[in-house]
DRENPA-3360 file (N, C-alpha, C; in nm, 2 decimals, always signed):
BEGIN
1 = MILAGRRI = +4.86/+12.48/+8.18/+4.92/+12.61/+8.16/+4.82/+12.71/+8.12 ~ +4.80/+12.83/+8.18/+4.71/+12.92/+8.16/+4.76/+13.04/+8.08 ~ +4.73/+13.07/+7.94/+4.76/+13.17/+7.87/+4.67/+13.30/+7.86 ~ +4.70/+13.41/+7.88/+4.62/+13.54/+7.89/+4.61/+13.61/+7.75 ~ +4.50/+13.63/+7.71/+4.48/+13.70/+7.57/+4.37/+13.82/+7.61 ~ +4.31/+13.83/+7.49/+4.20/+13.93/+7.47/+4.07/+13.87/+7.41 ~ +3.97/+13.90/+7.48/+3.83/+13.85/+7.44/+3.81/+13.93/+7.28 ~ +3.77/+13.86/+7.20/+3.71/+13.90/+7.06/+3.57/+13.87/+7.06;
9 = RGGTASGK = +3.53/+13.76/+7.07/+3.40/+13.70/+7.08/+3.38/+13.61/+7.20 ~ +3.30/+13.63/+7.29/+3.27/+13.57/+7.41/+3.23/+13.43/+7.40 ~ +3.24/+13.37/+7.50/+3.19/+13.22/+7.52/+3.30/+13.15/+7.57 ~ +3.27/+13.01/+7.59/+3.36/+12.91/+7.64/+3.34/+12.78/+7.54 ~ +3.46/+12.72/+7.53/+3.46/+12.59/+7.43/+3.60/+12.51/+7.48 ~ +3.59/+12.39/+7.45/+3.71/+12.29/+7.46/+3.72/+12.21/+7.36 ~ +3.84/+12.13/+7.35/+3.85/+12.04/+7.24/+4.00/+12.03/+7.21 ~ +4.03/+11.95/+7.11/+4.17/+11.94/+7.08/+4.22/+12.06/+6.96;
17 = AVVCRDPI = +4.34/+12.11/+6.98/+4.39/+12.21/+6.90/+4.42/+12.18/+6.77 ~ +4.40/+12.24/+6.66/+4.44/+12.24/+6.53/+4.52/+12.35/+6.50 ~ +4.66/+12.35/+6.47/+4.73/+12.46/+6.46/+4.79/+12.47/+6.33 ~ +4.79/+12.60/+6.28/+4.86/+12.64/+6.14/+4.96/+12.75/+6.19 ~ +5.09/+12.73/+6.15/+5.18/+12.83/+6.17/+5.18/+12.96/+6.09 ~ +5.12/+12.95/+5.98/+5.11/+13.07/+5.89/+4.96/+13.13/+5.89 ~ +4.95/+13.24/+5.86/+4.82/+13.30/+5.83/+4.74/+13.23/+5.73 ~ +4.61/+13.22/+5.76/+4.53/+13.15/+5.66/+4.40/+13.24/+5.63;
25 = SFLGGIDP = +4.33/+13.20/+5.52/+4.21/+13.27/+5.47/+4.11/+13.14/+5.49 ~ +3.98/+13.19/+5.54/+3.87/+13.09/+5.54/+3.82/+13.09/+5.40 ~ +3.84/+13.18/+5.31/+3.78/+13.17/+5.17/+3.89/+13.11/+5.09 ~ +3.86/+12.97/+5.05/+3.97/+12.90/+4.97/+4.05/+12.81/+5.07 ~ +4.08/+12.85/+5.20/+4.18/+12.78/+5.28/+4.10/+12.68/+5.37 ~ +3.98/+12.68/+5.37/+3.90/+12.60/+5.44/+3.78/+12.54/+5.37 ~ +3.76/+12.43/+5.34/+3.65/+12.36/+5.27/+3.52/+12.38/+5.36 ~ +3.42/+12.48/+5.31/+3.31/+12.48/+5.41/+3.21/+12.37/+5.41;
33 = LTGKIMDE = +3.23/+12.25/+5.33/+3.14/+12.16/+5.34/+3.19/+12.05/+5.44 ~ +3.32/+12.03/+5.45/+3.40/+11.93/+5.54/+3.46/+11.99/+5.65 ~ +3.49/+12.11/+5.65/+3.59/+12.19/+5.75/+3.72/+12.16/+5.75 ~ +3.76/+12.08/+5.64/+3.91/+12.05/+5.64/+3.99/+12.16/+5.57 ~ +4.12/+12.17/+5.63/+4.21/+12.28/+5.58/+4.25/+12.24/+5.45 ~ +4.25/+12.33/+5.35/+4.29/+12.30/+5.20/+4.42/+12.38/+5.16 ~ +4.46/+12.48/+5.26/+4.56/+12.56/+5.23/+4.70/+12.49/+5.23 ~ +4.77/+12.50/+5.11/+4.90/+12.41/+5.09/+5.00/+12.46/+5.20;
41 = ECDSKGVS = +5.00/+12.58/+5.24/+5.12/+12.61/+5.33/+5.08/+12.58/+5.47 ~ +4.96/+12.53/+5.51/+4.93/+12.51/+5.65/+4.98/+12.35/+5.68 ~ +5.06/+12.35/+5.79/+5.13/+12.23/+5.83/+5.02/+12.12/+5.88 ~ +4.89/+12.18/+5.89/+4.79/+12.07/+5.94/+4.68/+12.06/+5.82 ~ +4.73/+12.07/+5.70/+4.66/+12.05/+5.58/+4.59/+11.92/+5.58 ~ +4.45/+11.92/+5.56/+4.37/+11.77/+5.54/+4.31/+11.76/+5.68 ~ +4.34/+11.83/+5.78/+4.28/+11.81/+5.89/+4.16/+11.91/+5.92 ~ +4.05/+11.83/+5.98/+3.93/+11.91/+5.99/+3.92/+12.01/+6.12;
49 = ISRKVFCF = +3.87/+12.14/+6.10/+3.88/+12.22/+6.22/+3.73/+12.21/+6.30 ~ +3.64/+12.12/+6.24/+3.51/+12.11/+6.28/+3.51/+12.08/+6.44 ~ +3.45/+12.15/+6.52/+3.46/+12.13/+6.67/+3.58/+12.12/+6.73 ~ +3.68/+12.18/+6.66/+3.83/+12.20/+6.73/+3.86/+12.31/+6.75 ~ +3.96/+12.35/+6.83/+4.00/+12.47/+6.89/+4.11/+12.52/+6.78 ~ +4.08/+12.61/+6.67/+4.16/+12.63/+6.57/+4.27/+12.76/+6.59 ~ +4.38/+12.74/+6.58/+4.48/+12.82/+6.63/+4.56/+12.87/+6.50 ~ +4.58/+12.99/+6.47/+4.67/+13.04/+6.38/+4.70/+13.19/+6.39;
57 = PFGKGSTV = +4.82/+13.24/+6.35/+4.85/+13.39/+6.39/+4.75/+13.49/+6.36 ~ +4.71/+13.49/+6.22/+4.61/+13.59/+6.19/+4.54/+13.55/+6.06 ~ +4.44/+13.60/+6.02/+4.37/+13.58/+5.90/+4.43/+13.67/+5.78 ~ +4.40/+13.61/+5.66/+4.43/+13.69/+5.56/+4.32/+13.67/+5.43 ~ +4.34/+13.76/+5.32/+4.26/+13.74/+5.21/+4.13/+13.81/+5.21 ~ +4.04/+13.77/+5.15/+3.91/+13.86/+5.11/+3.82/+13.89/+5.22 ~ +3.75/+13.99/+5.23/+3.63/+14.00/+5.33/+3.52/+13.89/+5.33 ~ +3.51/+13.83/+5.21/+3.41/+13.71/+5.20/+3.45/+13.60/+5.30;
65 = GSYAMYQL = +3.57/+13.61/+5.33/+3.62/+13.50/+5.46/+3.53/+13.50/+5.55 ~ +3.46/+13.61/+5.59/+3.37/+13.63/+5.70/+3.26/+13.55/+5.69 ~ +3.20/+13.55/+5.56/+3.07/+13.47/+5.53/+3.12/+13.34/+5.51 ~ +3.25/+13.28/+5.46/+3.28/+13.15/+5.46/+3.28/+13.07/+5.60 ~ +3.32/+13.18/+5.71/+3.31/+13.10/+5.83/+3.16/+13.10/+5.88 ~ +3.07/+13.18/+5.84/+2.94/+13.17/+5.88/+2.87/+13.04/+5.78 ~ +2.93/+13.02/+5.67/+2.88/+12.90/+5.59/+2.91/+12.77/+5.67 ~ +3.04/+12.76/+5.74/+3.07/+12.67/+5.82/+2.98/+12.64/+5.93;
73 = KLNRKAPA = +2.94/+12.73/+5.98/+2.85/+12.72/+6.10/+2.70/+12.67/+6.05 ~ +2.67/+12.70/+5.92/+2.53/+12.66/+5.87/+2.55/+12.51/+5.83 ~ +2.68/+12.48/+5.79/+2.69/+12.34/+5.76/+2.73/+12.25/+5.89 ~ +2.75/+12.30/+6.00/+2.78/+12.24/+6.13/+2.92/+12.20/+6.13 ~ +3.02/+12.26/+6.07/+3.14/+12.24/+6.06/+3.23/+12.35/+6.12 ~ +3.17/+12.45/+6.19/+3.26/+12.54/+6.24/+3.34/+12.49/+6.35 ~ +3.46/+12.56/+6.38/+3.54/+12.54/+6.49/+3.47/+12.57/+6.62 ~ +3.52/+12.50/+6.74/+3.46/+12.51/+6.86/+3.50/+12.65/+6.91;
81 = AIINSSAE = +3.62/+12.71/+6.87/+3.68/+12.83/+6.91/+3.79/+12.87/+6.83 ~ +3.84/+13.00/+6.83/+3.95/+13.04/+6.74/+4.05/+13.11/+6.85 ~ +4.17/+13.10/+6.82/+4.27/+13.15/+6.89/+4.38/+13.20/+6.79 ~ +4.40/+13.34/+6.81/+4.48/+13.42/+6.72/+4.60/+13.49/+6.79 ~ +4.71/+13.50/+6.73/+4.81/+13.58/+6.79/+4.76/+13.74/+6.78 ~ +4.70/+13.78/+6.66/+4.66/+13.90/+6.64/+4.53/+13.90/+6.55 ~ +4.43/+13.95/+6.59/+4.30/+13.93/+6.52/+4.30/+14.04/+6.43 ~ +4.23/+14.01/+6.31/+4.21/+14.12/+6.22/+4.05/+14.11/+6.18;
89 = PIVATGAI = +4.00/+14.22/+6.11/+3.86/+14.22/+6.10/+3.79/+14.12/+6.02 ~ +3.85/+14.05/+5.93/+3.78/+13.95/+5.87/+3.74/+13.82/+5.95 ~ +3.84/+13.78/+6.03/+3.81/+13.67/+6.11/+3.74/+13.71/+6.24 ~ +3.76/+13.83/+6.30/+3.69/+13.87/+6.40/+3.53/+13.88/+6.37 ~ +3.51/+13.94/+6.26/+3.36/+13.96/+6.19/+3.30/+13.82/+6.18 ~ +3.38/+13.71/+6.13/+3.32/+13.59/+6.11/+3.30/+13.52/+6.23 ~ +3.39/+13.53/+6.33/+3.35/+13.46/+6.47/+3.23/+13.52/+6.52 ~ +3.21/+13.65/+6.52/+3.09/+13.72/+6.58/+2.97/+13.66/+6.48;
97 = IADVPMID = +2.96/+13.66/+6.36/+2.83/+13.61/+6.31/+2.81/+13.47/+6.30 ~ +2.93/+13.39/+6.32/+2.92/+13.26/+6.33/+2.91/+13.20/+6.48 ~ +2.91/+13.30/+6.57/+2.90/+13.26/+6.71/+2.99/+13.17/+6.77 ~ +3.13/+13.19/+6.74/+3.25/+13.12/+6.76/+3.33/+13.19/+6.86 ~ +3.35/+13.14/+6.99/+3.43/+13.22/+7.08/+3.57/+13.25/+7.03 ~ +3.63/+13.36/+7.04/+3.75/+13.39/+6.99/+3.84/+13.47/+7.09 ~ +3.97/+13.43/+7.07/+4.07/+13.51/+7.18/+4.18/+13.55/+7.08 ~ +4.25/+13.67/+7.10/+4.37/+13.69/+7.03/+4.47/+13.72/+7.15;
105 = GIDVGLLR = +4.60/+13.77/+7.11/+4.70/+13.80/+7.19/+4.78/+13.68/+7.26 ~ +4.77/+13.58/+7.19/+4.81/+13.43/+7.24/+4.92/+13.41/+7.14 ~ +5.04/+13.35/+7.20/+5.14/+13.30/+7.13/+5.12/+13.17/+7.07 ~ +5.06/+13.16/+6.95/+5.04/+13.04/+6.87/+5.14/+12.94/+6.87 ~ +5.27/+13.00/+6.87/+5.39/+12.92/+6.85/+5.42/+12.81/+6.97 ~ +5.34/+12.86/+7.08/+5.35/+12.76/+7.20/+5.25/+12.65/+7.18 ~ +5.15/+12.64/+7.09/+5.06/+12.54/+7.06/+5.09/+12.44/+6.97 ~ +5.04/+12.32/+7.00/+5.06/+12.20/+6.90/+4.92/+12.14/+6.86;
113 = TGDRVFVD = +4.92/+12.10/+6.73/+4.80/+12.01/+6.69/+4.78/+11.90/+6.79 ~ +4.68/+11.88/+6.85/+4.65/+11.77/+6.94/+4.62/+11.82/+7.09 ~ +4.68/+11.92/+7.11/+4.68/+11.98/+7.25/+4.52/+11.98/+7.31 ~ +4.51/+11.94/+7.43/+4.38/+11.96/+7.49/+4.36/+12.11/+7.55 ~ +4.27/+12.19/+7.48/+4.27/+12.33/+7.52/+4.13/+12.35/+7.56 ~ +4.11/+12.44/+7.67/+4.00/+12.49/+7.73/+3.98/+12.66/+7.70 ~ +3.90/+12.71/+7.62/+3.90/+12.84/+7.59/+3.79/+12.91/+7.68 ~ +3.83/+13.01/+7.75/+3.73/+13.11/+7.82/+3.74/+13.24/+7.76;
121 = ADRGTVDV = +3.68/+13.26/+7.66/+3.69/+13.39/+7.57/+3.63/+13.51/+7.66 ~ +3.53/+13.47/+7.76/+3.47/+13.58/+7.84/+3.58/+13.66/+7.94 ~ +3.67/+13.55/+7.97/+3.79/+13.62/+8.06/+3.91/+13.63/+8.00 ~ +3.90/+13.58/+7.86/+4.03/+13.60/+7.77/+4.14/+13.51/+7.82 ~ +4.12/+13.39/+7.87/+4.22/+13.28/+7.88/+4.20/+13.16/+7.82 ~ +4.33/+13.11/+7.79/+4.34/+12.97/+7.72/+4.41/+12.88/+7.82 ~ +4.35/+12.77/+7.85/+4.39/+12.68/+7.94/+4.43/+12.54/+7.85 ~ +4.57/+12.53/+7.84/+4.63/+12.41/+7.77/+4.66/+12.31/+7.88;
129 = RNLVERHV = +4.58/+12.19/+7.87/+4.58/+12.11/+7.99/+4.72/+12.02/+7.98 ~ +4.79/+12.00/+7.89/+4.91/+11.92/+7.88/+5.03/+11.99/+7.92 ~ +5.03/+12.12/+7.92/+5.13/+12.19/+7.92/+5.19/+12.23/+8.08 ~ +5.32/+12.22/+8.09/+5.38/+12.26/+8.22/+5.47/+12.40/+8.20 ~ +5.44/+12.49/+8.28/+5.53/+12.62/+8.29/+5.63/+12.60/+8.37 ~ +5.76/+12.62/+8.32/+5.88/+12.61/+8.39/+5.95/+12.75/+8.38 ~ +6.00/+12.82/+8.50/+6.05/+12.94/+8.49/+6.21/+12.92/+8.51 ~ +6.29/+12.97/+8.44/+6.44/+12.95/+8.46/+6.50/+13.08/+8.42;
137 = VTCIVRNA = +6.63/+13.11/+8.45/+6.71/+13.22/+8.42/+6.81/+13.17/+8.33 ~ +6.85/+13.26/+8.23/+6.97/+13.24/+8.15/+7.05/+13.35/+8.16 ~ +7.18/+13.33/+8.20/+7.26/+13.45/+8.20/+7.40/+13.45/+8.09 ~ +7.38/+13.55/+8.01/+7.51/+13.55/+7.91/+7.60/+13.64/+7.98 ~ +7.72/+13.58/+7.98/+7.84/+13.63/+8.06/+7.94/+13.68/+7.94 ~ +7.96/+13.81/+7.95/+8.04/+13.87/+7.84/+8.18/+13.93/+7.89 ~ +8.29/+13.92/+7.80/+8.42/+13.98/+7.85/+8.49/+14.03/+7.72 ~ +8.52/+14.14/+7.71/+8.59/+14.20/+7.58/+8.52/+14.15/+7.46;
145 = GRILLLQR = +8.39/+14.16/+7.45/+8.33/+14.11/+7.32/+8.31/+13.99/+7.30 ~ +8.34/+13.90/+7.39/+8.31/+13.75/+7.37/+8.21/+13.72/+7.47 ~ +8.14/+13.61/+7.44/+8.04/+13.55/+7.54/+8.06/+13.40/+7.58 ~ +8.02/+13.38/+7.70/+8.04/+13.24/+7.74/+7.96/+13.15/+7.72 ~ +7.98/+13.03/+7.66/+7.91/+12.90/+7.62/+7.94/+12.81/+7.70 ~ +7.86/+12.73/+7.76/+7.87/+12.61/+7.84/+7.82/+12.49/+7.77 ~ +7.88/+12.37/+7.77/+7.80/+12.26/+7.72/+7.76/+12.18/+7.82 ~ +7.63/+12.16/+7.84/+7.56/+12.06/+7.93/+7.61/+11.93/+7.95;
153 = SDKVGSFT = +7.64/+11.86/+8.06/+7.69/+11.75/+8.09/+7.59/+11.63/+8.09 ~ +7.62/+11.51/+8.07/+7.54/+11.41/+8.06/+7.47/+11.37/+8.22 ~ +7.52/+11.46/+8.30/+7.45/+11.44/+8.46/+7.33/+11.54/+8.48 ~ +7.29/+11.61/+8.38/+7.19/+11.71/+8.39/+7.06/+11.63/+8.35 ~ +6.94/+11.68/+8.38/+6.81/+11.62/+8.34/+6.75/+11.67/+8.22 ~ +6.80/+11.77/+8.15/+6.75/+11.81/+8.02/+6.86/+11.87/+7.93 ~ +6.84/+11.87/+7.81/+6.93/+11.92/+7.70/+7.06/+11.87/+7.69 ~ +7.08/+11.77/+7.74/+7.22/+11.70/+7.76/+7.30/+11.72/+7.63;
161 = GLWAGVSG = +7.42/+11.78/+7.65/+7.52/+11.78/+7.55/+7.51/+11.92/+7.45 ~ +7.40/+11.99/+7.49/+7.36/+12.13/+7.41/+7.44/+12.24/+7.48 ~ +7.46/+12.34/+7.41/+7.53/+12.46/+7.46/+7.43/+12.56/+7.51 ~ +7.48/+12.64/+7.62/+7.40/+12.72/+7.68/+7.46/+12.84/+7.74 ~ +7.39/+12.92/+7.81/+7.44/+13.02/+7.91/+7.43/+12.96/+8.04 ~ +7.47/+13.05/+8.15/+7.47/+13.00/+8.28/+7.30/+13.00/+8.30 ~ +7.25/+12.89/+8.35/+7.12/+12.89/+8.36/+7.07/+12.79/+8.48 ~ +6.95/+12.81/+8.52/+6.89/+12.73/+8.62/+6.75/+12.78/+8.66;
169 = FIECGETD = +6.70/+12.70/+8.76/+6.54/+12.73/+8.79/+6.54/+12.84/+8.88 ~ +6.43/+12.92/+8.88/+6.41/+13.01/+8.99/+6.34/+12.93/+9.09 ~ +6.40/+12.95/+9.21/+6.35/+12.87/+9.32/+6.23/+12.95/+9.41 ~ +6.14/+12.89/+9.47/+6.05/+12.95/+9.55/+6.10/+13.05/+9.63 ~ +6.04/+13.17/+9.62/+6.07/+13.30/+9.69/+6.19/+13.37/+9.65 ~ +6.25/+13.33/+9.54/+6.35/+13.40/+9.48/+6.30/+13.51/+9.36 ~ +6.37/+13.62/+9.35/+6.34/+13.70/+9.24/+6.43/+13.65/+9.12 ~ +6.40/+13.68/+9.02/+6.47/+13.61/+8.89/+6.63/+13.68/+8.90;
177 = ESAARREL = +6.64/+13.81/+8.93/+6.80/+13.84/+8.94/+6.86/+13.78/+9.03 ~ +6.80/+13.76/+9.17/+6.88/+13.67/+9.27/+6.90/+13.55/+9.23 ~ +6.80/+13.47/+9.15/+6.84/+13.33/+9.08/+6.97/+13.35/+8.99 ~ +6.96/+13.45/+8.92/+7.06/+13.45/+8.81/+7.19/+13.48/+8.89 ~ +7.20/+13.55/+8.99/+7.33/+13.58/+9.06/+7.38/+13.44/+9.14 ~ +7.28/+13.38/+9.19/+7.29/+13.24/+9.25/+7.35/+13.14/+9.15 ~ +7.31/+13.14/+9.03/+7.36/+13.05/+8.93/+7.49/+13.07/+8.89 ~ +7.53/+13.21/+8.88/+7.66/+13.24/+8.84/+7.77/+13.20/+8.96;
185 = REEIGRDK = +7.73/+13.22/+9.06/+7.82/+13.17/+9.20/+7.83/+13.02/+9.17 ~ +7.72/+12.92/+9.16/+7.71/+12.78/+9.16/+7.80/+12.74/+9.04 ~ +7.76/+12.79/+8.91/+7.80/+12.72/+8.80/+7.95/+12.75/+8.75 ~ +7.98/+12.87/+8.77/+8.11/+12.93/+8.71/+8.21/+13.00/+8.82 ~ +8.16/+13.00/+8.95/+8.23/+13.05/+9.05/+8.24/+13.20/+9.05 ~ +8.16/+13.26/+8.99/+8.17/+13.40/+8.98/+8.07/+13.50/+9.06 ~ +8.11/+13.57/+9.14/+8.03/+13.65/+9.26/+8.04/+13.82/+9.20 ~ +8.15/+13.85/+9.14/+8.16/+13.99/+9.13/+8.13/+14.02/+8.97;
193 = VRLVNRVE = +8.01/+14.05/+8.93/+7.96/+14.06/+8.79/+7.89/+14.19/+8.80 ~ +7.89/+14.24/+8.68/+7.81/+14.37/+8.66/+7.70/+14.34/+8.56 ~ +7.57/+14.37/+8.61/+7.44/+14.35/+8.53/+7.45/+14.47/+8.42 ~ +7.43/+14.43/+8.31/+7.44/+14.51/+8.20/+7.31/+14.53/+8.12 ~ +7.23/+14.42/+8.11/+7.09/+14.43/+8.05/+7.01/+14.31/+8.09 ~ +6.89/+14.33/+8.08/+6.79/+14.23/+8.10/+6.66/+14.26/+8.01 ~ +6.61/+14.14/+7.95/+6.50/+14.18/+7.87/+6.36/+14.08/+7.91 ~ +6.27/+14.10/+7.85/+6.13/+14.04/+7.87/+6.14/+13.89/+7.87;
201 = TQCFRDGP = +6.07/+13.82/+7.95/+6.09/+13.67/+7.95/+6.04/+13.63/+7.81 ~ +6.12/+13.53/+7.77/+6.11/+13.47/+7.64/+6.07/+13.34/+7.68 ~ +5.94/+13.26/+7.59/+5.89/+13.14/+7.62/+5.92/+13.05/+7.50 ~ +5.96/+12.93/+7.51/+5.97/+12.84/+7.41/+5.93/+12.71/+7.45 ~ +5.85/+12.63/+7.36/+5.80/+12.50/+7.38/+5.89/+12.40/+7.36 ~ +5.89/+12.28/+7.45/+5.98/+12.17/+7.43/+5.88/+12.05/+7.48 ~ +5.83/+11.99/+7.38/+5.73/+11.87/+7.44/+5.62/+11.92/+7.53 ~ +5.61/+11.86/+7.64/+5.51/+11.91/+7.73/+5.55/+12.04/+7.83;
209 = NVWCVHPF = +5.67/+12.09/+7.79/+5.70/+12.18/+7.87/+5.70/+12.32/+7.80 ~ +5.68/+12.42/+7.86/+5.70/+12.56/+7.81/+5.80/+12.64/+7.90 ~ +5.92/+12.66/+7.85/+6.05/+12.72/+7.93/+6.02/+12.88/+7.93 ~ +5.99/+12.92/+8.03/+5.98/+13.07/+8.04/+6.11/+13.13/+8.10 ~ +6.19/+13.17/+8.00/+6.33/+13.21/+8.02/+6.34/+13.37/+8.06 ~ +6.40/+13.38/+8.17/+6.44/+13.52/+8.22/+6.58/+13.57/+8.18 ~ +6.60/+13.62/+8.07/+6.73/+13.64/+8.02/+6.81/+13.78/+8.09 ~ +6.93/+13.76/+8.15/+7.03/+13.85/+8.18/+7.18/+13.86/+8.10;
217 = LFDVKDRR = +7.23/+13.98/+8.10/+7.37/+14.01/+8.04/+7.45/+14.04/+8.14 ~ +7.55/+13.99/+8.17/+7.66/+14.04/+8.27/+7.78/+14.05/+8.21 ~ +7.84/+14.15/+8.25/+8.01/+14.18/+8.22/+8.11/+14.13/+8.34 ~ +8.20/+14.06/+8.28/+8.30/+14.03/+8.39/+8.45/+14.08/+8.35 ~ +8.54/+14.09/+8.43/+8.66/+14.17/+8.40/+8.74/+14.06/+8.34 ~ +8.75/+13.93/+8.36/+8.83/+13.84/+8.30/+8.76/+13.71/+8.28 ~ +8.85/+13.61/+8.24/+8.77/+13.47/+8.17/+8.77/+13.37/+8.25 ~ +8.81/+13.38/+8.38/+8.83/+13.28/+8.48/+8.68/+13.20/+8.49;
225 = VQTDWEHQ = +8.69/+13.08/+8.48/+8.56/+13.00/+8.50/+8.60/+12.87/+8.57 ~ +8.52/+12.85/+8.68/+8.53/+12.74/+8.76/+8.39/+12.66/+8.75 ~ +8.38/+12.57/+8.66/+8.24/+12.50/+8.63/+8.22/+12.39/+8.74 ~ +8.09/+12.35/+8.74/+8.05/+12.25/+8.83/+8.02/+12.12/+8.75 ~ +7.95/+12.03/+8.82/+7.93/+11.91/+8.75/+7.80/+11.92/+8.65 ~ +7.75/+12.04/+8.61/+7.64/+12.04/+8.53/+7.71/+12.07/+8.38 ~ +7.83/+12.11/+8.36/+7.89/+12.14/+8.24/+8.03/+12.05/+8.20 ~ +8.04/+12.02/+8.08/+8.16/+11.94/+8.05/+8.28/+12.02/+7.96;
233 = SVEWVLPK = +8.23/+12.13/+7.91/+8.31/+12.22/+7.83/+8.28/+12.37/+7.82 ~ +8.37/+12.45/+7.80/+8.33/+12.60/+7.82/+8.40/+12.65/+7.67 ~ +8.34/+12.75/+7.62/+8.41/+12.83/+7.51/+8.37/+12.97/+7.53 ~ +8.46/+13.05/+7.50/+8.44/+13.20/+7.50/+8.42/+13.23/+7.34 ~ +8.32/+13.29/+7.28/+8.30/+13.29/+7.14/+8.25/+13.44/+7.12 ~ +8.26/+13.47/+6.98/+8.21/+13.59/+6.94/+8.05/+13.57/+6.92 ~ +7.98/+13.67/+6.91/+7.83/+13.65/+6.91/+7.77/+13.59/+6.77 ~ +7.86/+13.63/+6.68/+7.83/+13.59/+6.55/+7.86/+13.43/+6.52;
241 = EVSRFDTV = +7.94/+13.38/+6.62/+7.97/+13.24/+6.61/+7.89/+13.14/+6.67 ~ +7.78/+13.20/+6.75/+7.70/+13.11/+6.82/+7.62/+13.02/+6.73 ~ +7.60/+13.06/+6.61/+7.52/+12.96/+6.51/+7.60/+12.82/+6.47 ~ +7.72/+12.82/+6.52/+7.81/+12.69/+6.48/+7.79/+12.61/+6.59 ~ +7.71/+12.63/+6.71/+7.70/+12.56/+6.81/+7.55/+12.49/+6.82 ~ +7.54/+12.38/+6.88/+7.40/+12.31/+6.89/+7.35/+12.37/+7.02 ~ +7.27/+12.46/+7.04/+7.23/+12.53/+7.14/+7.09/+12.48/+7.19 ~ +7.08/+12.52/+7.33/+6.93/+12.48/+7.37/+6.85/+12.58/+7.29;
249 = PGLPQIIL = +6.72/+12.54/+7.31/+6.62/+12.61/+7.24/+6.61/+12.76/+7.26 ~ +6.61/+12.86/+7.16/+6.59/+13.00/+7.18/+6.72/+13.08/+7.22 ~ +6.84/+13.01/+7.25/+6.95/+13.09/+7.29/+6.99/+13.20/+7.19 ~ +7.00/+13.17/+7.06/+7.06/+13.26/+6.97/+6.96/+13.39/+6.97 ~ +6.81/+13.36/+6.97/+6.73/+13.49/+6.99/+6.75/+13.56/+7.11 ~ +6.77/+13.50/+7.22/+6.80/+13.56/+7.34/+6.93/+13.65/+7.35 ~ +7.02/+13.59/+7.31/+7.15/+13.67/+7.28/+7.14/+13.78/+7.20 ~ +7.07/+13.77/+7.09/+7.04/+13.89/+7.00/+6.97/+13.99/+7.07;
257 = KLL = +6.86/+13.97/+7.15/+6.78/+14.06/+7.22/+6.87/+14.13/+7.31 ~ +6.95/+14.07/+7.41/+7.01/+14.13/+7.50/+7.15/+14.20/+7.45 ~ +7.19/+14.17/+7.33/+7.32/+14.26/+7.29/+7.26/+14.37/+7.19;
% end
């Protein structure tokens, strides 16, 4: 899977990813002698970033952090590359003086420690070799303030038993809206629906898959539902009640954005 970002410091590099979910400072957060992460809040604490692709949302702390990165370079413990969600001057300056390829604008939440990553900072791309991008639609169906949740049956290939909206793959040659309307016909027997809202694609990591979800909100005039083999139960719930259900990844966030 190729992720597109922005060049901060040019160059190319490859290696295994080391990921921190929280911001980190190179001054005090990384041991300049060993390259190991010392920050207590980092989920990769104790792992060395030397010759690895170091991924974290953004930097924090003193401007001396730039020189701490340069010290890693002198000690031959610098990372092979840096990936940020949002670059800030301390890390950007450190990457430039330490000659470390760097990209920002990447959703670090999609990366995991151990992923095989190829960084082409000249082009602003990150190729995560073990990830597969899968595009699906999720339709939230609403009637009189309540939304429809469907529990996935044991006959489906993924997320068995979890609650979801009307969802399915976007087939070759389909637009996302045409896929959404097709799924509404196939899964709940509804053809007459009114499109109320759609939001930008939401991406969620699940093992080797990145689910790129195209969300839609449709209104219907009644609560008639004719389900197919993909679902075993249905519920019409208030949006605030969704948290009581064991849902597919990202569904509460999608509902919040759509509403």
